[in-house]
C-alpha positions in Angstrom: 111.7 97.1 103.4 109.6 94.1 104.0 107.1 93.0 101.3 103.9 91.2 102.1 101.4 89.7 99.6 98.2 90.6 101.3 97.3 91.2 105.0 97.0 87.4 105.5 100.8 87.5 105.6 101.2 89.9 108.4 103.5 88.1 110.8 102.3 87.0 114.2 103.1 89.4 117.0 102.9 92.4 114.7 102.6 95.6 116.7 100.8 98.8 116.0 101.7 100.8 112.9 101.2 103.9 110.8 99.4 103.0 107.6 98.9 104.8 104.3 96.6 103.5 101.6 96.4 103.9 97.8 97.2 102.5 94.4 100.1 104.9 94.2 100.6 104.4 90.4 103.6 106.6 89.5 104.6 107.4 93.1 104.4 111.0 92.0 105.1 114.1 94.1 101.7 114.0 95.7 102.2 110.3 96.7 105.7 111.1 97.9 104.3 113.7 100.3 101.6 111.4 101.7 104.0 108.4 102.1 106.8 110.7 103.4 104.4 112.1 106.0 103.4 108.6 107.1 107.1 107.6 107.5 107.8 110.7 109.6 104.8 110.2 111.8 105.8 106.5 112.3 109.3 107.6 113.3 107.9 110.2 115.7 105.8 107.5 117.4 108.4 104.8 117.4 106.2 102.6 115.1 106.6 101.0 111.8 105.2 102.4 108.6 103.1 100.4 106.2 102.1 101.2 102.6 98.9 99.3 101.7 98.4 99.1 98.0 96.5 96.9 95.6 97.1 94.5 92.6 95.6 94.4 90.0 94.4 98.0 89.6 90.9 98.3 91.2 89.4 99.8 88.0 90.2 96.7 86.0 88.3 94.5 88.5 85.3 96.8 89.1 85.0 97.7 85.3 86.8 95.0 83.3 88.5 96.6 80.2 89.0 99.9 81.9 92.6 99.4 83.2 94.3 102.9 83.1 97.6 103.3 81.5 100.3 102.2 83.9 102.9 104.8 85.0 105.0 102.4 87.0 105.3 98.6 86.8 105.0 96.8 90.1 108.8 96.3 90.6 109.5 99.9 89.9 106.7 101.1 92.2 108.1 99.0 95.0 111.6 100.4 94.5 110.3 104.0 94.5 108.3 103.4 97.7 111.3 101.7 99.4 113.4 104.8 98.7 111.0 106.9 100.8 112.0 105.0 103.9 108.9 102.8 104.2 109.2 99.7 106.5 106.6 97.5 104.9 104.9 97.3 101.5 101.7 95.3 101.7 100.2 94.4 98.3 96.6 93.3 98.7 95.1 91.2 95.9 92.2 93.1 94.6 89.6 90.5 93.7 85.9 90.8 92.8 85.1 89.6 96.3 87.4 92.1 97.9 85.8 94.9 95.8 82.5 94.2 97.5 83.5 94.6 101.1 82.0 97.7 102.8 84.0 100.6 104.1 83.3 99.4 107.6 84.5 95.9 106.9 87.6 97.2 105.2 88.4 99.4 108.2 87.9 96.6 110.8 89.4 93.7 108.9 92.4 95.4 107.1 93.4 98.3 109.4 92.4 97.1 112.8 92.5 93.3 112.9 95.5 92.8 110.6 97.7 96.0 110.5 96.9 97.2 114.0 96.8 100.8 112.8 97.5 103.5 115.4 97.4 106.2 112.7 96.2 106.2 109.1 97.5 108.8 106.7 95.6 109.4 103.4 95.1 112.0 100.8 92.2 114.4 101.4 90.4 112.9 98.3 90.7 109.3 99.6 87.8 106.9 98.9 87.4 103.3 100.0 85.0 100.4 100.4 82.3 99.1 98.1 81.4 101.6 95.4 83.9 104.0 97.1 81.3 104.8 99.8 83.9 105.7 102.4 85.8 109.0 102.6 88.2 110.7 105.0 85.3 111.9 107.2 83.9 108.3 107.5 87.4 106.9 108.2 87.9 109.5 110.9 84.6 108.5 112.6 85.5 104.8 112.3 88.9 105.6 113.7 87.3 107.0 116.8 85.4 103.8 117.2 88.3 101.5 116.7 91.0 103.5 118.4 93.2 104.9 115.6 93.8 108.5 114.4 93.4 109.8 110.9 95.3 112.5 109.1 94.3 113.7 105.7 97.2 115.1 103.7 96.5 118.0 101.3 96.9 117.6 97.6 100.0 118.8 95.9 100.1 120.7 92.6 101.6 123.5 90.5 101.2 127.2 91.4 98.7 127.5 88.5 96.3 125.1 90.3 97.0 121.8 88.4 96.8 119.0 91.0 99.4 116.3 90.7 97.5 113.0 90.3 98.0 109.8 88.4 95.2 110.8 86.1 96.8 114.1 85.3 100.2 112.6 84.6 98.6 110.0 82.3 97.0 112.8 80.3 100.4 114.5 80.0 102.0 111.4 78.8 99.2 110.7 76.4 99.6 114.2 74.9 103.4 113.7 74.6 104.1 116.4 77.2 106.8 114.5 79.0 108.2 117.7 80.6 104.9 118.3 82.5 104.8 114.6 83.4 108.3 114.8 84.8 107.4 117.9 86.8 104.5 116.1 88.5 106.5 112.8 89.0 109.6 114.5 90.3 111.6 112.5 87.8 111.3 111.6 84.0 108.5 109.3 82.9 109.9 105.8 82.5 108.9 103.2 80.0 110.2 99.6 80.5 110.4 96.7 78.2 112.4 94.0 76.4 114.3 94.8 73.2 112.9 92.7 70.3 113.7 92.4 66.6 111.9 94.8 64.3 112.0 95.0 60.5 115.7 96.3 60.7 114.9 99.3 58.5 116.7 101.6 60.8 119.9 99.6 60.4 119.6 99.8 56.6 119.2 103.6 56.8 122.3 103.8 59.0 120.5 104.4 62.2 119.9 101.1 64.0 117.2 101.1 66.7 116.2 99.1 69.7 112.6 98.1 69.4 110.9 98.1 72.8 108.2 95.6 73.7 106.5 97.1 76.8 103.7 96.0 79.2 100.3 96.0 77.5 99.0 98.6 80.0 102.2 100.7 79.9 101.7 104.5 79.5 103.4 105.2 76.2 103.8 108.8 75.1 102.0 110.2 72.1 103.4 109.5 68.6 106.4 111.6 68.0 110.2 111.8 68.5 111.7 112.3 71.9 115.1 112.7 73.6 115.5 110.1 76.3 117.9 108.2 78.4 118.1 104.4 77.7 119.0 102.6 81.0 120.2 99.0 80.7 118.9 96.9 83.6 121.8 94.4 83.3 124.8 96.7 82.8 123.4 99.8 84.5 124.5 102.0 81.6 122.6 105.3 81.0 122.8 106.1 77.3 121.4 109.1 75.3 118.8 108.0 72.7 116.5 109.6 70.1 113.2 107.7 70.4 110.6 107.4 67.7 107.0 106.4 68.7 104.5 105.7 66.0 103.6 103.6 63.0 106.5 104.6 60.7 104.3 106.6 58.3 107.0 107.2 55.7 106.9 103.4 55.0 103.1 103.0 55.5 103.6 101.1 58.7 100.6 99.6 60.6 102.0 98.6 64.0 102.7 101.3 66.6 106.3 100.9 67.8 108.7 102.4 70.3 112.2 102.5 68.6 115.3 104.0 70.3 118.4 105.0 68.4 121.2 105.0 71.0 123.8 107.6 70.2 127.3 106.4 69.5 126.5 102.8 70.6 127.1 99.6 68.6 126.4 96.7 71.0 123.6 94.2 70.4 120.7 94.9 72.8 118.3 92.1 71.6 116.7 90.3 74.5 117.8 92.8 77.1 115.3 94.5 79.5 115.8 98.3 79.2 114.1 101.5 80.4 113.5 104.7 78.6 113.5 107.9 80.7 111.8 110.6 78.5 113.4 114.0 78.8 111.9 116.2 76.0 109.6 116.0 73.0 111.4 116.9 69.8 108.7 116.9 67.2 105.5 115.3 65.9 105.5 112.1 63.8 105.1 112.7 60.1 105.6 111.0 56.7 108.4 112.1 54.4 108.2 112.1 50.6 111.7 110.5 50.2 114.1 108.4 52.2 116.6 111.2 51.8 114.3 113.7 53.5 113.7 111.2 56.3 117.4 110.6 56.9 118.1 114.3 57.0 115.4 114.7 59.7 116.8 111.8 61.7 120.2 113.6 61.6 118.5 116.7 63.0 116.8 114.7 65.7 120.0 113.1 66.7 121.8 116.5 66.8 119.1 117.9 69.1 119.2 114.9 71.3 123.0 115.2 71.6 122.6 118.9 72.5 120.0 118.1 75.2 121.6 115.1 76.8 125.4 115.2 76.3 
């Protein structure tokens, strides 16, 4: 898959293409359907497929301080999109100036002049242009003017009517419902970060933990204890872990932390970049009256994690 930083880097002689557009945070099942449809339609026409996305998140530019929790970091998002068979990922810098271009300008400059779109595939709720003034109907009208077709893909959801969207998945993660998040994503929710030194209290209790420092915008599940897989970027290992998220209330902690106790593992992970794939929520976070009660609960958490993952 080719990667371009903005449409200014479209190579000379670029032919016509099938384009799909969106932030695609999470690359969830709805996104997968839209992108997969674009890839298929490109193959049918003998053209190349392009995913046009944006960085940073448009919300942060339009309303500073409103950046939503991030389901996938940029590298992870790129990897997931590549797996869908896309030919080109074009990441357009989303600047204040770019946010002010009209829907008509966006269509002409981005889709016609640079990407030479023959077909544009978008979700049926797609909006674009300054103040999100453009919709699928407008894009279809503009396509007739500029010579490209438009296909609006239906939204994907559960049988009970819940629509898979990045907003929905963020709400699941925020509530600690990692099972529902996984159902919408089509895979476990992943949290990435670097292992840093904590206060080493887990080691003193006999249950050493890897303390994860994640991206400031990362979507971190609600406080509680979870069964998860710890994936080592460097070694490629996939290890079962009981993960605690919270302020460590038994010891009157103040800082919210993500701490993973890796089962039957004794290597030093400090400084490594790792991922946590959340499988199940085990319990809420709570304070215990004694260290003995806490360690007994930790043993139960580890036992449940072992049952779930090994």
